[in-house]
N, C-alpha and C positions, 0 to 999 in steps of 0.2 A: 728199638731196632733188635731183631734177632741176630746173633752173632752170626757172622758170614753169609748173612743175607743181603741180595741186590738192593743197593741204596733206596731208601724211598723218602720222599718230603712230606713229612707228618702234617704240615700245613695245608696242603693241597686239597684235602678233601674237605675241610671245613670251608674254604673260599669257593670251591665247586659249584655251590648255590648260587654264585654271582653271574654263572654261564646261562641268563635269563634275558630273552630280548624285551621283556617289559619292564621299562623304565622304573615304573611304580615298585615293582616287586624286587628290583635289585637295591633300591634306595632304602626300602624298608630292610631286607638283607644286610645292607652295609652297616645301618644304625645297629642293628644288633650286634655284628661283628665289632664293631667300634665299642659298644658297651661291654661285650665280652673281654676283649683285649685290656681295656682300663681295669676290669673287674681281676683279671689275670696279673696283670702288671703291680696291681696294688697288693694282692696276696702274696706274689713273687717275693716281696720285700723280707717275707717271715716263713715261706713255704718253697722249699726246693722243688717240690712236685710242679708247681705253677712256673718256676724258673725255666723247668724244661719245655713244658707245655709252649710257654712264649716262645721261647726260643726257635722250636720248630716252626712257628708261624712267622717269625721275622723274614725269613728270605723270601717267603711267598709273598709277602707284604712288600718288600722291596721292589720284587719283580713286578706286581701290579702296579705300583706307584710309577714304574716307568714305561710300561707295557699295555696295560688296559685300555682299549680302544674306546671306552666311555669315559669322557672327561670327567664328569662329575664323579665317579668312583676312583678313577686315577688322583684326583686332587685329595680326595678323601682319605686315601691310602698315603699320600704324602704328608696330610696333616696328621695323622695317626701315628708314623712314625715320630715325626717331629713332638707329637705329646709325650709319647712314651720315653724318647730321650730327655725331654727338659724337664716333666713332670715327676718320672719315676728313676731317672739318671740310668735308663737300660742301655745297654752298650748297642748301638743300632749298625748294621752292617752296610757296606758302600759297595757298587757294583765295580768291578775291575776294569772292565772295557766297556766302551762307547759305542763301539763297531761292531758289527755281525761277524766280521771276517778279519782274519789278522792277515790275510794275504792280500786280497782285492782291495785296491783303491776306487772305492765307488763315490767319493764327495763330490766330484762334477756332475753326478745324476742325483744326488740325495733331495735337493730341494724340490724338484719337479715331481719326484716319486712320491714324496710325504703328502703332496697335496692332490695326488691323483684319486677321484675318487672311486673309481674300479677298484684300486687296490686296497683302499680303506675298506671297502665292502669286504674284499677278500680276507683281510685281517679280521674283521668283525665275524665273519663266517667260520673263520679258524679258529677264534677265542670262544664262540658259543658253542662248538663241537667238541675242541680238547681242552679249554681252559688256557691255552696258549698263543703267543703268537713268537715262534720259534726263530731262532736266528737262521736256520735253512729258509723258512718262511719270507723272512725280510731280503735274504739274498736272493732267492727265487723270484721274488716282486718286481725287479727289474725287466722281469719277462710277463708280464699279466694275462697274456693269452695263453702262456703254457702252463702258468702258475694255477690258473681256473681249471683246467682239466684236470692238473696233477691234484690237485686239492679235491676234486670231486670224486676221483679214482681212489685217492687215500682213503677218503671218510667212506665210500661204499667198501672198501675191504675190510676197515676193521670196525664199522659201524652200523653196515648196512645187512642186509638179507644173506644167508649163506648157512650152509650145513654146520659149520665148527662154531662152538661156543664163542663168545665174544674174548672171554680170557684166555682160550687157546691162541686165539689168534694172535694176541699181544704176546703169549709166551713163546710163539713160533718166531714173532719178528726179533724177541730177545736172543734167541738160538740162533737166528740167521746173522743179527749183529755180531755177536761173540765171536764169529768166525773170521772177524777183521779187527777184533779188539776194541770196537767201539762201545764204550762204556757210556757215551753219551746216548746213543739210539736205544741202548739197554735201559739206561734209567727213564725215557720218556716212556717207553712201553712197560716198565714196571709200574710206573705211575697208574697208567692207563688199567693195567692188569687188575691193581689193587682196589680199584673203582667197581670192578666186575666181580672179584673172588676175594672174600674176607680171609680166608685161609692163604697166607702167604708162604705155607710150607715149600711149595714148587720154587719159590724164588731164593730158595737155600741151594738150588743146582739142579741139573739135568737128573741126578738119580733120585730126586725125590719127586718127580714128574710121573705121569702114568706111564705103563709099560708101552702103550701104543704110541705116545709122543716119543719115548726113547726109542723104538723101532724105526722112527722117521730118521734118526740120525745119518746111518750112513747114506742114504740118499740125499740128505741135505748138504752132507759134506761133497758127494760128487757134484751137485749143482751148483755150488758156490765155487770149488777149486777146478774141477775137471768135468764141466758139462758134457764135453764130447765125450765122454766115457759112459754116458747114461744109456741102457738099453732095456729092453720090454723085461728081462729078467729081474731086474731092480724093481720093476713097479709089481710083476708077479709075486714077489717075496713078501710085499705089505698087504695084499686083500685077501690072506689066507690066515686061518687062524682064531684064536679068543681074541685077540688085539687087531683085526683087521680094519684096514681102512677100505673106504668105498672110493671109486672112481672120481665120484664128484668131490668128495673131500681131499683127496689127492690133487686134482686140479686147483682147487681153492688154495691150497697149502703151497704148491708150487709159485703160484702166482704171487702170493704174500712174500716168499722168501726171495725170489727173485727182484720184486718191488723194493724190499729192505735193502738188501746188500748193494743193490744197484743205487741206491739213496745214500748208503753209508761211503761209497766212491764220491759222491757228491759232497758229502761233509767233510772228508779229508782233501779231495781235492781243491777246494774252495777256502779252505783253512777256516773254518766254523770255530767261532769262540764257543765255551761253554754258554750253558742258561745261566742267567743271573742267579738263580737259586740252586745251582749245582756247585759243587764244592770249589771248583775253579772260578766260578763267576762272580764271586764277592769276597769280601775280606771284612775282619772286625779290626784294622788297623788303619791309621791315617794315611790317606794317599798324598802323593806327592800335591805340591801347591798347584801344579797345572792340569792335575786330574788325569794324568796319563802315566801308565805305567811304563818298564823298560823296553818292553816288547813294543807296546803302542810307538815308541819314539824310534825304535830300529826300523819297524816298519815304515814308518813316516819318511825316515832318513832314506829307505831304498825305493820308495815310490817317488821321491824328488830328484833322486838320482836317476830313475829311469825316464822322468819326464824331460831330462837334459838330454835328449838324444843326440848323438853324433850322426854325421853325415852318413856313415855306415849303416846305421839301423833305418835310415830313411830309404837308402839305396835298398836294403833287404826287402822292405817293405814293397818299394815300387817293383823290384824284380818279382815278388811273389804275385802282385797283380798280373804282372805280363806271363807267367808262367799259367795262373788261373785262366787267363783269356786263351792262351795257345791249347788249353786242354779242352776248352769249352768247346772249341772249334772241332778238335779232334773227337770228343765225344759226341756231337752232334752228327758226325759223321759213322759214327760207331754202329755197327750191326751187331746182332745176336753172336757172340762168341761161340766157337765149337767148344766141346768138353777139352779136346785135346788143347786148344789155345788156352783156355782157363786155365789148364795143370800148368802149363808152359809160363803163362804169366805169374802164378802163385809161386813155382819152384825158384824162379829168378829172382822174385822178392825176396824169399826166404833165404837163399844164398848172399843177400846183400844186407839180411838182417843181422844187426850186432845184439848181443847180449843186453837187453835193458832191465834184465831182472836180477843182476849181479849186483856185486856192493854198490850201494847208492851214495854217489857223492854229496857231501854236505848234510849227512844224515844227523839231524838234531834232535830226535825223537827219543826219550828215554822214560818209559811206562814207569810209574810207581809201582812198587812192589804189590801194595794193597790191592790196586786196581788190577793187576794181573791174576791175584789171587783169588778176586771175585769172578773174573772172566771166566777162568780156568774151571769153576765149579760147573761149567754149562757146557763143557767141551770134553768128551772123552777121547784124549791124545792117541789112544791106541788105535782109533780107527780112522786117523786123519793122514792122508799124504797129500801134501802141497807140493811137492817136488815137481811134480810134472808141468813143462812149460810147453804149450801147443808148438812153439815155434822150434824146440828142441827134439819134437819127436822126428823120426825117421821119416824118409819121403813115403814109404809105405804105409807106415801107421798114419801118416797125415791123411792120405789118400783114403785110406779105411775108414778113420773116423770122422772125418770132415762130414758135414751137413751141408748140402747142396741146395740152396734156395731153388733151383730149377726142378727139385725132386720134393722139397719140403719146404713151402714158403709161409710167411705169416697170413699173406692177402688169402691163401687159399686153405691149406691143411690146418695151420696152427690157430686161424679164426675160427675153422667149423669145429675143432676139438674143443675149445673153450666155451663156444657157442652153444655145445650141446651138454656140457657137465657143468659150466658156471655161468650162465646167461646173463645173471645180473650185472655182471663186469664187462660183458663182452665190447659194447658200443663205446665204454668210456675208454677202456684201454685201447681200441682201435683207433678212437679220435687221439687219444695221447701221441702215440706212434706216428700217425700222419703229421698232427700239427708240429713237432718237434723236427722231424725228417723236412718238412718244407718251411718252417720259420726262418725268415731273414727280413732285414731292414735295407737290403740293398745299398749297404755302406759298410766300409772297412775303414776305421779310424776316421779321419777328416775327409776320406775321399767317398763321394756318394756316387749314385746311379752305377753301382758295382754287383756284378751278379757272382754272389759267394756260393753259389751252388756246388760248384767244382770242389771247394775246399771242405765244405760241409760232407759231401758226400764221399771223399777221399778219408777224412776222419772217422765217418760212421763205419765205412768199410774195413777201416784199419782194426777198429776195436772188435768189430764182427769176426774179423780173421783170427785174431788174438784168441778168440772163444770158440773158435772151429766151425764157423760158419762161412762159406764161400758163395759169391755171388757171380754174376755174369759181368765183371768188372776188370778194367785194365789196372791191376795191382801195381805194375810197375810205375804208374803216375804217381805212387804215394811218396816215393821218396824223391819226388820232384817238388811235390807239393806241401809236404809236410817235413821240415827240418829235424835233424838227428835230436838234438835238444827237445824238440816239442814232442818227437814219438816216444822219447824216454818218460817224458812225463805221463802221456796218453798211457802208456802200456802199465805203468806203476799205479795211477790212479783206476785203470780198468781192472788190473789184476791181483797187485797187491795194495790197496789204497794205504793202509796203516804205515806204508812206507813212504808215502809223501812228504815233502819237506819243503820248507820255504825257499829254499836254493832251486830244488826240482822245478817249483811253480815259476818263479822269477827267470830262471835261464830258459823255460819251455812257451812261456806266452807272453814274454814281455813286448812282443811287437804288438799286442791288441789291448785294447783299452777294457777298464773294468767289467762292462756290460757284455763285451765280446768275449772276456774270459769266463764269465759265467753262463754265457750262450753256449760255448765250447764244452764245459762241465756237464750242460743237460744233454747233449749230445752223448758225451759218453756214457751218461746214466742209461738213456734210452736205447742205445745201441748195445749195451751190456744185459740189459734188461730184456729185450726181444731175444738175443742170441739165446742166452740160458733157457727162456720159454720154449724156444723152438726145439731145444735138445730133448727137454723133459716132456714136451707134447707129443713129439715123434715116438719117444719110448712108450707113452701112454695110448696112443694110437695104436701102435705095433701091438700091443697087450688085447686092447680092444678087438682087434682084427681076428685073433686066435680062435 
C-alpha cells in the first residue's frame, strides 16, 4: 500500500470473482481460491512475500466466512481458515463484534429478520453487486420496504448509466464522506474505486485528482455544511473554462454527494460498527471467553437498564401519544397557512430553540491521529467554513436564505430538474422519498393501531428546517412532540453526525425500540438528503433559466 494512501484491502479483488449468481461458477472459483491459499500458506513458511500476500486475504476470508449469503462458499471459507491455522500455524484474525451496531438493541427482532426471504434476497443482491453485506445494510434491513428502494437507488447511482465514469462517482463519494470524518464510508468507496481504476494515485488525496474534480470542492463544501448559501453564481463558475462541468454532470454529482453525506449521518446516528475486514473490525489476539469485548458488555448493560423502565418513562410515552393525538386533530383542521403565519411560527420556534451544536455532553469520540491524517488529505481546510448554523442566523438572513417549498418543492421543480438532466435516477429517487415519508407500522412500542404521522412529520420538518427548508407547517408543534434531548440528537445527526455519541443516542431515543430507532434515523437521512438537493437544484434551475 502506498504511504499516505487511503486504506485498501488487498484480498477484495481476488475474491470479487465470487460475486457470481451461477452456483457452478462460484464453486469452481472457490476451489481455485482454496488451492491458491494453500499454496501461498506453504510458501509463506520460507518466503516473506507470500506471508504478506496471505495476510492481505485473511480478513476478507474472515468476512466471507461470516457474511457470504451462499452457504456452500461461507462454509468453505470457514474450513479454509481452520486449515490455514491447523496445518500451517497461520495466525487467523477473529471478528471483534457480533452485532452491526454499538447503539441499537435489535436482539428482539433478529430471529424473524434473519429468516425473512425478502431480506435474504436483498442481501444476495447487495453481495452480487458490491461483494459485501455491510453493517449498514444489516441495520437497514429491519425496514425491507425502504431498504429495497434504497439499494436500487444506490446501485443505480454508482453502477448504473450516467455521464460520470464509475471511478469518479466513487471518488466523489470519498470526498463527500471525508467532510464528516467518515473513514468507514471512504474505505468502502476506495475499495470500489480500485476495481474500476488501477491507478490509485487519486487515493493519496484531493491534490492528486483532476483539476475538474478539485474545482468542485467549494460547491461540495457548501452543499454539505451550508446548503442554504448555494446560488446560481456557484454553478456559473463550474461550467466555464478548460475543466468545465456540464449541467448533467453536476446534477449527477450533487445527487451522489447528498446521498453519501446523508448516509454518513445514518452510519453515525445508528452507531454502526466497522466492517469485519476494516482495522477496527477484527483482532489477531484472543478474545474473552464469552466472545464479547468491553464495548459490547457496556452496551448490553445500558440496554438492560433501558428495558427496566420506571413509571416515569411509561408516563412520558403515554403523554407523547396523547400529544400526537391532539396535534393530529389540529392538523386535520389546518388550512394552508399564509406566508405571514408561517414566518410567525418559524420565528417563535427559533426563539425557543437552544444551541444543540455547542459542547456535546458525554462526547466519547477521539479519532486516531492516523485516521485524521488520511482524511485531511482529501480536504482543503482553507476553503471550508463549518461555523454557520442556520438556527443562529439573524432573522433577516434566515428569511432571505430559506428555501420555501411553496416556491420550490421536490414534487414540482426539484423532480423536473433531475428528470431533465439525470433521468435514469429520477423515479427511484422520487419513490425513495415517498416511501420513507409514508412508512409506518401503525404502532409505537407495544401500542398498536397508532397513527404516528404527526411525529414523523415533525421530525422530517425539524431536520429540513435545520437545513434551511421551510414548509407550510405549524413549527411550534415540534417543541411539544419532540423532547429536548431528542432534538439535540436529531440536530447532531443531521448537521454534525461525527459528534454523535452513545450518550446522545440513549438520552435522545430511549423511549423507542430498536426498529423504531432505525426508522427515525432513516427519516433523518432522507429529510437531509431532500433538503440539500432542493438547495442545489434550485441554484441549477436559476442558472439554466438565464
